C-alpha positions as CSV (number, residue, x, y, z in Angstrom):
1,M,38.1,16.1,-12.0
2,L,39.8,18.8,-12.4
3,R,43.5,17.7,-11.1
4,D,43.7,14.4,-13.7
5,V,43.6,17.5,-17.1
6,P,48.2,18.0,-17.4
7,L,48.6,21.3,-16.5
8,A,49.2,23.2,-19.6
9,R,46.0,22.5,-21.0
10,L,44.5,23.1,-17.8
11,L,46.2,27.1,-18.1
12,C,45.1,28.0,-22.1
13,T,42.1,26.6,-21.1
14,M,41.5,28.4,-18.5
15,Y,42.5,31.5,-20.6
16,R,40.9,31.3,-23.3
17,F,37.6,31.3,-20.6
18,Y,39.0,33.8,-19.6
19,C,39.0,35.8,-22.8
20,R,36.0,34.6,-23.6
21,R,33.5,36.9,-21.3
22,E,30.8,35.3,-24.2
23,V,31.5,31.8,-24.0
24,T,28.6,29.8,-22.6
25,F,29.0,26.2,-21.0
26,Q,27.2,24.6,-24.0
27,Q,29.6,25.8,-26.1
28,T,32.3,24.4,-24.0
29,E,31.2,21.3,-22.6
30,N,33.4,18.9,-23.4
31,D,35.9,20.5,-21.5
32,S,37.4,19.7,-18.9
33,F,37.7,22.6,-16.3
34,L,34.1,23.7,-18.0
35,L,32.6,20.2,-16.8
36,Y,34.4,20.6,-13.9
37,F,32.7,23.7,-12.4
38,R,29.0,22.0,-14.0
39,Q,29.6,19.1,-11.9
40,V,29.5,21.6,-8.4
41,K,27.2,24.0,-10.6
42,L,28.6,27.2,-10.2
43,T,27.0,30.5,-11.4
44,R,29.0,31.8,-14.0
45,E,30.4,34.2,-11.9
46,S,31.0,31.6,-9.3
47,V,33.4,30.4,-12.6
48,Q,35.2,33.4,-12.9
49,T,36.4,33.6,-8.8
50,E,37.4,29.9,-8.9
51,F,39.2,30.4,-12.3
52,L,40.9,33.6,-10.9
53,W,42.7,31.9,-7.9
54,R,42.9,28.8,-9.3
55,L,45.5,30.5,-12.2
56,A,47.1,32.4,-9.4
57,R,47.5,29.9,-7.7
58,A,48.8,27.9,-10.7
59,S,51.2,30.1,-12.1
60,R,52.5,30.9,-9.4
61,D,53.3,27.0,-8.5
62,L,54.5,26.4,-12.0
63,A,56.5,29.6,-11.6
64,L,58.6,28.2,-8.2
65,L,59.0,24.3,-9.8
66,S,60.3,25.7,-13.3
67,T,62.6,28.3,-11.1
68,L,63.8,24.7,-8.5
69,E,64.4,23.0,-11.5
70,K,66.8,25.8,-13.5
71,N,68.7,26.3,-10.0
72,Q,68.0,24.1,-6.7
73,A,70.7,26.8,-5.2
74,C,68.0,29.6,-5.0
75,F,67.0,29.4,-1.1
76,A,63.8,31.9,-1.5
77,A,62.4,29.5,-4.1
78,H,62.6,26.3,-1.1
79,K,61.6,29.0,1.2
80,W,57.6,30.3,-0.9
81,F,57.4,26.4,-2.7
82,A,57.3,25.6,1.4
83,I,54.8,28.4,2.0
84,C,52.6,27.9,-0.9
85,L,52.4,23.5,-0.4
86,S,51.5,24.7,3.0
87,D,48.7,26.8,2.0
88,V,47.7,23.6,-0.5
89,G,46.7,22.3,3.3
90,D,44.5,24.9,4.1
91,Y,42.2,24.3,2.8
92,E,42.9,20.3,0.8
93,G,42.2,19.4,3.7
94,I,44.6,17.1,6.7
95,K,45.5,14.6,5.3
96,V,47.3,16.4,2.3
97,K,48.3,18.3,5.4
98,I,50.2,16.1,6.7
99,G,51.5,14.5,3.6
100,N,53.0,17.1,1.8
101,S,54.5,18.3,5.8
102,Y,57.9,16.0,4.5
103,T,58.6,17.9,2.0
104,I,57.5,21.0,3.0
105,R,60.4,20.8,5.9
106,N,63.1,19.4,3.6
107,H,62.2,22.5,1.1
108,L,62.9,24.8,4.8
109,E,65.9,23.4,5.7
110,Q,67.1,23.3,2.3
111,A,66.3,27.1,2.3
112,I,68.3,27.6,5.4
113,E,71.4,25.8,4.3
114,L,71.5,27.9,1.4
115,N,70.6,31.6,3.2
116,P,71.3,30.9,7.4
117,K,70.5,34.2,7.5
118,D,66.4,34.2,6.2
119,A,64.7,34.0,9.8
120,T,61.6,33.8,8.0
121,S,62.5,29.8,7.0
122,I,64.2,29.2,10.9
123,H,60.6,30.8,11.7
124,I,58.8,28.8,9.7
125,L,60.4,26.2,10.4
126,G,59.2,26.6,14.4
127,Y,56.3,27.1,14.1
128,W,56.1,23.4,11.6
129,C,57.3,22.5,14.4
130,F,55.4,23.9,16.9
131,A,51.9,22.5,15.1
132,F,53.1,18.8,15.1
133,A,54.2,19.1,18.9
134,E,50.7,21.1,19.8
135,L,49.0,17.1,18.1
136,A,46.4,16.5,20.7
137,W,47.0,12.3,21.8
138,Y,43.5,11.2,19.7
139,Q,45.2,13.5,16.9
140,R,48.0,11.8,16.4
141,K,46.4,8.2,16.2
142,V,44.1,9.1,13.5
143,V,47.0,10.4,11.4
144,A,49.0,6.8,12.1
145,V,46.0,4.8,11.0
146,I,46.5,7.2,7.9
147,F,50.7,7.5,7.6
148,A,52.9,4.8,8.0
149,S,55.3,7.5,9.7
150,P,53.9,11.2,11.0
151,P,55.9,13.7,11.5
152,T,57.0,14.0,15.1
153,A,58.3,17.7,16.5
154,T,58.9,19.0,19.6
155,Y,58.4,21.8,21.7
156,E,61.8,22.4,22.8
157,E,63.0,21.5,19.1
158,A,60.4,25.0,18.3
159,L,61.6,26.9,20.6
160,A,64.9,26.0,19.3
161,F,63.9,27.7,15.4
162,F,62.0,30.0,16.7
163,L,65.2,31.5,19.1
164,K,67.5,31.6,16.4
165,A,65.4,33.6,14.1
166,E,65.2,36.2,16.6
167,E,69.2,35.7,16.7
168,V,69.6,35.7,13.1
169,D,67.3,39.7,13.2
170,P,66.5,40.2,16.3
171,N,62.2,41.7,16.8
172,F,61.6,41.5,13.0
173,Y,58.3,39.4,13.1
174,S,55.5,40.1,15.9
175,K,54.5,36.6,15.3
176,N,58.2,36.1,16.1
177,L,57.7,36.9,19.6
178,L,55.0,36.0,20.7
179,M,55.6,32.3,18.7
180,L,58.3,32.3,21.5
181,G,56.0,32.7,24.5
182,K,53.5,30.5,23.2
183,T,56.7,27.6,23.5
184,Y,57.4,28.8,26.7
185,M,53.9,29.1,27.6
186,M,54.0,25.1,26.7
187,L,57.6,23.9,28.6
188,R,55.7,25.6,31.2
189,D,58.2,28.4,32.0
190,V,56.2,31.1,32.9
191,K,58.7,34.0,33.2
192,P,60.4,33.8,29.7
193,A,57.1,33.4,28.5
194,A,55.8,36.7,30.3
195,L,58.6,38.2,28.7
196,W,58.0,37.2,25.0
197,L,54.9,37.6,24.9
198,T,55.7,41.3,26.6
199,K,57.3,42.1,24.0
200,A,54.8,40.6,21.5
201,R,52.5,43.5,23.3
202,D,54.7,45.7,22.7
203,Y,55.0,45.7,19.2
204,P,54.4,48.4,17.1
205,A,50.9,47.1,15.2
206,V,51.6,47.7,11.9
207,T,49.4,45.3,10.4
208,E,46.6,43.2,10.4
209,E,48.8,40.3,11.7
210,D,50.5,42.4,14.3
211,K,47.6,44.1,15.4
212,Q,45.8,40.1,15.6
213,V,49.6,38.6,17.4
214,H,49.3,42.1,20.0
215,K,45.5,41.1,21.0
216,E,46.9,37.1,21.7
217,A,49.4,38.6,23.4
218,L,47.3,40.7,25.9
219,E,44.8,37.4,26.2
220,L,48.1,35.2,27.4
221,L,48.9,37.7,29.5
222,K,46.0,38.2,31.9
223,K,45.8,33.6,31.5
224,L,49.5,34.3,33.3
225,D,49.1,36.8,35.7
226,G,46.0,34.9,36.6
């Protein structure tokens, strides 16, 4: 499998494949990287697409790990390592995501300790807490079967982080406003929920994410009114 190939060799193989556009599968049938793609029956165009995103991910991860090895006091490296590790779980499944969760939290906590004024790290840790607080009982049972000590969190913990992020840098991120509203809703505290959802709705919609936040805030406000 691809993950069994040493990273250095993998990157060299990927680079060679990218540079030699005329290469054929027959010429490289002993190459672990290309053999992997043959096994999953990808076309040449798909291989190039698959290769490019894997190269980007591997390069990113390698750079972050190298930074952390050289300087454990770099808060941004801890933050982005946590973000990247979370991204891995998004496409490798719930088992990987849960398995990485403690490492993600650890790096976020280190980032916040190194830079308590970074609202983004605080927000992400709040989101981490919200995600695990939101797990349904049956999902918790499934997770408990796989992991002896699955991660847990409460909405109160999530709320504390979202509020702290807002205190550090008021109105810095539309999603933080939305998550404050959603967390208060989960705690059945309607008045502050409406307040923060209104702030999220009225936040200038500059990015695509802002537009999605605006839409969700509107929908949640309608639920509160109903």
